C-alpha positions in Angstrom: 103.4 82.6 81.4 107.2 82.4 82.1 108.3 82.7 85.7 110.1 85.9 86.6 113.4 85.5 88.3 114.1 88.0 91.0 113.2 89.1 94.5 110.0 89.4 96.6 109.1 92.5 98.6 106.1 92.4 101.0 104.7 95.3 103.0 101.9 96.2 105.4 99.8 99.3 105.4 97.0 100.9 107.4 95.6 99.8 110.7 96.9 96.4 111.9 94.8 93.4 112.8 95.2 90.4 115.0 95.8 88.2 111.9 97.7 90.4 109.5 101.0 88.7 110.3 99.5 85.3 109.5 99.4 86.6 105.9 103.0 87.6 106.1 103.8 84.1 107.3 101.9 82.7 104.3 103.8 84.8 101.8 107.2 83.8 103.3 106.3 80.1 103.5 105.1 80.0 99.9 107.9 82.1 98.5 110.4 79.7 99.9 108.9 77.0 97.6 109.8 78.6 94.3 113.3 78.6 92.8 112.6 81.7 90.7 112.4 83.7 93.9 115.9 84.5 95.0 115.4 86.8 98.1 112.4 87.6 100.3 112.4 91.2 101.6 110.1 93.1 103.8 109.6 96.9 103.7 109.5 98.6 107.1 106.4 100.7 107.5 104.9 100.1 104.1 105.6 102.5 101.3 107.6 104.8 103.7 110.1 102.0 104.0 110.3 101.7 100.2 111.0 105.4 99.9 113.7 105.3 102.6 115.0 102.0 101.2 114.5 100.4 104.7 114.3 96.8 103.7 114.8 93.6 105.8 115.8 90.1 104.9 112.8 87.9 105.8 114.5 84.7 104.6 117.0 85.0 107.4 114.4 84.9 110.1 114.1 81.6 112.0 111.2 79.3 111.2 110.2 79.5 114.8 109.6 83.2 114.5 107.8 82.8 111.2 105.4 80.3 112.7 104.9 82.6 115.6 103.7 85.3 113.3 100.4 83.3 112.9 99.4 84.3 116.5 101.1 87.7 116.7 99.0 90.8 116.5 100.0 94.2 115.1 102.1 94.7 112.0 105.4 92.9 112.4 107.0 94.8 109.6 105.5 98.1 110.7 102.8 100.0 108.9 101.9 103.5 107.8 99.1 105.8 106.6 101.3 107.6 104.0 99.9 108.5 100.6 102.1 108.6 97.6 101.2 111.9 96.0 104.2 113.4 94.1 105.5 111.9 90.9 108.9 111.9 92.5 107.6 109.5 95.2 106.4 107.0 92.6 109.6 107.3 90.7 111.6 106.7 93.9 109.6 103.5 94.5 110.6 102.2 91.1 114.2 103.1 91.6 114.2 101.0 94.8 112.5 98.1 93.0 115.1 98.2 90.3 118.0 98.6 92.7 116.9 95.4 94.5 115.6 93.5 91.6 112.1 93.4 93.0 110.0 91.4 90.6 107.1 90.4 93.0 105.4 93.0 95.2 102.8 92.0 97.8 101.0 94.7 99.7 98.7 94.0 102.6 96.1 96.5 103.3 92.6 97.9 102.9 91.0 100.2 100.3 93.7 102.9 100.2 96.5 100.4 100.2 95.1 98.5 97.2 94.9 101.8 95.4 98.6 102.4 96.2 99.5 99.0 94.9 97.5 99.5 91.7 99.2 102.9 91.0 102.7 101.4 91.6 101.9 98.5 89.2 100.7 100.8 86.5 103.8 103.0 86.8 106.1 99.9 86.5 104.3 98.9 83.4 104.6 102.4 81.9 108.3 102.4 82.6 108.8 98.9 81.2 109.8 97.3 84.6 108.5 93.8 84.5 107.0 92.8 87.8 103.9 91.4 89.3 101.8 93.1 92.0 99.3 91.3 94.1 97.3 92.9 97.0 96.4 90.9 100.1 93.2 92.0 101.8 93.3 93.3 105.4 90.9 95.3 107.4 88.8 94.7 110.5 86.2 97.0 108.9 85.2 94.3 106.4 84.4 97.0 103.8 86.4 95.8 100.8 84.2 95.0 97.8 84.1 91.7 95.9 85.7 89.6 98.7 83.2 87.8 100.9 85.0 89.1 104.0 88.4 90.4 104.9 91.0 88.7 107.2 90.9 90.5 110.6 87.2 91.0 110.6 86.2 87.7 112.2 88.6 87.9 115.0 87.5 91.4 115.9 83.8 90.6 116.0 84.6 87.4 118.0 86.4 89.7 120.6 83.6 92.3 120.6 80.8 89.7 120.9 82.6 88.2 123.9 83.1 91.7 125.4 79.4 92.4 125.1 78.6 89.2 126.9 81.1 90.0 129.6 79.8 93.5 130.0 76.2 92.2 130.2 77.1 90.2 133.3 78.5 93.3 134.9 75.6 95.4 133.8 73.1 92.9 135.1 74.8 93.1 138.5 74.9 96.9 138.7 71.7 97.9 137.0 68.3 98.5 138.6 66.4 99.7 135.5 68.5 102.8 135.4 71.7 101.9 133.7 72.6 102.7 130.0 75.8 101.0 129.0 77.4 102.2 125.7 80.1 100.4 123.8 81.8 102.4 121.0 83.4 100.3 118.3 85.4 101.1 115.2 83.7 101.4 111.8 84.2 104.6 109.8 81.9 104.1 106.9 80.2 100.7 107.4 78.7 99.0 110.4 80.1 95.5 110.0 81.9 95.6 113.4 78.9 96.9 115.3 76.6 94.4 113.6 79.0 91.6 114.7 78.1 92.2 118.3 74.7 90.7 117.6 76.5 87.4 117.8 76.5 87.9 121.6 72.8 87.2 121.7 71.8 83.7 122.7 69.4 81.7 120.5 65.8 82.1 121.5 66.7 85.0 123.8 65.6 88.1 121.8 65.9 90.4 124.8 69.7 89.6 125.3 72.1 92.5 124.9 73.1 94.4 122.8 69.6 95.9 123.0 70.4 98.6 120.3 73.0 98.6 117.6 73.6 102.0 116.0 75.1 101.7 112.5 76.5 104.2 109.9 74.0 102.8 107.4 71.0 104.0 109.4 70.9 107.8 110.1 70.7 108.6 113.8 67.2 109.4 114.8 67.4 110.9 118.3 63.8 110.6 119.3 63.5 107.0 118.1 66.6 105.9 119.9 65.5 107.6 123.1 62.2 105.8 122.9 63.9 102.5 122.3 66.0 103.0 125.4 63.0 103.9 127.6 61.2 100.8 126.3 64.2 98.6 127.2 64.7 100.1 130.7 61.0 99.4 131.5 61.7 95.7 130.9 65.4 95.2 131.8 67.8 96.2 134.6 70.0 97.9 131.9 70.1 98.9 128.3 73.2 98.0 126.4 74.0 99.9 123.2 76.7 99.3 120.7 77.5 102.4 118.5 79.8 102.6 115.5 82.3 105.5 115.6 81.0 106.4 112.1 77.4 107.0 113.1 75.9 109.9 111.0 72.8 112.1 111.3 70.1 112.5 108.7 72.3 115.0 106.8 75.2 112.6 106.6 77.4 114.4 109.1 79.3 112.4 111.7 77.7 112.5 115.2 81.3 112.9 116.5 84.4 113.8 114.5 87.5 115.9 114.9 88.3 118.6 112.4 91.7 116.9 111.7 92.0 114.4 108.8 94.6 111.7 108.0 96.8 111.5 104.9 94.0 110.1 102.8 91.5 112.8 103.8 89.5 110.7 106.2 88.0 112.4 109.3 89.5 111.5 112.6 86.7 109.7 114.4 86.1 108.8 118.1 83.6 110.1 120.6 80.3 108.8 119.2 79.8 107.0 122.5 80.3 110.1 124.6 78.1 112.2 122.3 75.3 109.6 122.6 75.8 109.5 126.4 75.3 113.3 126.6 72.1 113.1 124.5 70.7 110.3 126.7 71.6 112.1 129.9 70.0 115.3 128.8 66.7 113.6 127.8 66.2 110.7 130.2 66.6 112.0 133.8 67.9 109.7 136.5 69.8 107.2 134.3 73.4 106.2 135.0 75.5 106.2 131.8 78.7 104.2 131.3 80.7 104.5 128.1 83.4 101.9 127.1 85.8 102.2 124.2 87.8 99.1 123.5 89.8 101.2 121.0 92.9 99.5 119.6 92.2 96.4 121.8 89.5 95.3 119.4 91.9 94.9 116.5 94.9 93.4 118.3 93.2 90.8 120.6 95.1 87.8 119.4 94.1 85.8 122.4 90.5 85.9 121.1 91.3 85.3 117.5 89.1 83.1 115.3 90.9 80.0 114.0 88.9 80.4 110.7 90.3 83.9 110.4 93.9 83.0 111.1 93.8 80.1 108.6 92.2 82.3 105.9 94.8 85.1 106.5 97.6 82.6 106.1 95.9 81.1 103.0 95.6 84.6 101.5 99.3 85.2 101.8 100.1 81.9 100.1 97.5 82.5 97.4 99.1 85.9 96.5 102.5 84.2 95.8 101.0 81.4 93.8 99.0 83.9 91.7 102.1 86.0 91.0 104.2 83.0 90.1 101.4 81.9 87.7 101.6 85.2 85.9 98.8 87.2 87.6 99.3 90.9 88.4 97.2 93.9 89.3 94.9 91.7 91.4 93.9 91.4 95.0 93.3 88.0 96.6 89.7 87.5 97.6 87.9 85.0 99.9 85.1 83.1 98.2 82.5 81.4 100.4 81.4 77.9 99.4 77.8 77.2 98.6 77.4 74.3 100.9 75.5 74.4 104.3 78.8 73.6 106.0 81.1 76.6 105.8 84.0 76.4 103.4 86.1 79.0 101.6 88.7 79.3 98.9 90.6 82.1 97.4 89.9 84.1 94.2 91.3 87.2 92.5 89.8 90.6 91.8 91.3 93.5 89.8 93.0 96.0 92.1 91.2 98.8 90.2 87.8 97.4 91.2 88.8 97.3 94.9 90.7 100.5 95.3 88.8 103.3 97.1 85.5 101.5 97.2 83.5 100.8 100.3 81.2 97.8 100.8 78.3 98.7 103.0 76.3 96.4 105.3 73.3 95.3 103.2 70.1 97.0 104.4 68.2 93.8 104.1 70.4 92.3 106.8 69.2 94.9 109.3 65.8 94.5 110.9 63.0 97.1 110.2 63.6 98.7 113.6 67.1 99.8 112.3 68.8 98.9 115.6 69.1 95.1 115.4 70.3 92.4 112.9 68.3 89.7 111.3 69.0 86.0 110.6 70.7 86.8 107.2 73.5 88.6 108.9 73.8 86.0 111.6 74.0 83.3 109.0 76.8 85.3 107.3 78.9 86.1 110.4 78.4 83.1 112.7 80.7 80.7 110.8 83.5 83.2 110.6 84.2 83.3 114.4 84.5 79.5 114.9 87.6 77.9 116.5 90.3 79.1 118.8 94.0 79.2 118.4 96.6 78.1 121.0 98.7 81.1 121.9 101.9 80.0 123.8 102.4 81.7 127.2 105.4 82.5 129.3 104.9 83.3 133.0 101.2 83.7 132.3 101.3 86.1 129.4 101.3 85.5 125.6 104.5 85.1 123.7 104.6 86.8 120.3 107.1 86.8 117.4 110.1 89.1 117.5 111.8 89.4 114.2 115.5 90.0 114.0 115.0 92.5 111.1 118.3 92.0 109.4 118.7 95.1 107.2 119.3 94.9 103.5 122.2 97.1 102.4 121.1 100.3 100.8 122.4 101.2 97.4 120.7 104.6 96.6 121.1 108.1 97.9 118.8 109.1 100.8 115.4 110.4 99.9 113.5 113.2 101.5 109.7 112.7 101.6 
């Protein structure tokens, strides 16, 4: 298929990760290799930046700052949780694309973001605007279908597993058979993150923490969990529990959720750890309860990033550009695991429509029969992903991250009210 001559636009959406900017670096580095790409633009704050025509010139950024993106957390271009709903919004997106000759659009995000990319591409086709749209996977939740895993996931579980080990040392010092330590982690609809803390266990030490892992895939059974806690406290100085924020009861209701929802209709979660602590305190007299919430720290801990994760995120950005230049569109880059004993991976492609608004649950067969621990199948899946560390430069003892100049692209359209 013939190459399209025109400009690139890349954007980020949804919750950031510690490696999402590595994908941006991959997009920029690869785009610079192709003569058919004339300009490389970034949209500030995802689709909101497109609607407001807030674009920046990424090709003007120094190579030093582009390289620094590989170890910089957060979303360097800014992100959003904005849903395109009105036809006028979609029409405006196409107006901006046409005004700036955008022929290649790369959108980094999770389930909802891939749906947005798919709808934008279909509208462009309907209006006869020739362009190519490729999604780049991003989510610490690891719940995108088809891809083996998502960039951002490995670094988060590496950080959480380290946190569990560190907390275990503190709990061992403080506990006297009367301490219940609860770590609440992210995970709205799937327990991939909570499951990842099982990597904290040492080989041949089955009684290591975390002692209980409470997953959205396994309905919360209060009496069973209380009995497990009592059993652990009879044996250990403390009981360490990891609970996913999306824990649900037997009726499918969140154990803890606010009435508020985000732009995509998702419940606002947070508080599962506190709710669990109240249940334990009311039913097991004399225990001390400590609840910890790493919150945003778990998704932006670049100092604990997995080298495998960083490298694959960068590779996904490069692969998106290569696919678009080759004529692909309406696809998302996937990570395909090799079939050898030694971990390898390569990139593939999946239709955006097959990814959008779908959720990949943790396989039930990877969870032990007790429902609160992970078996060797999960460990075999997750262990290779957290390997390797990256060297983050420091200045006066603290990390140095990229700071983009964000040179604005001149606007050519009237202002738009969302």
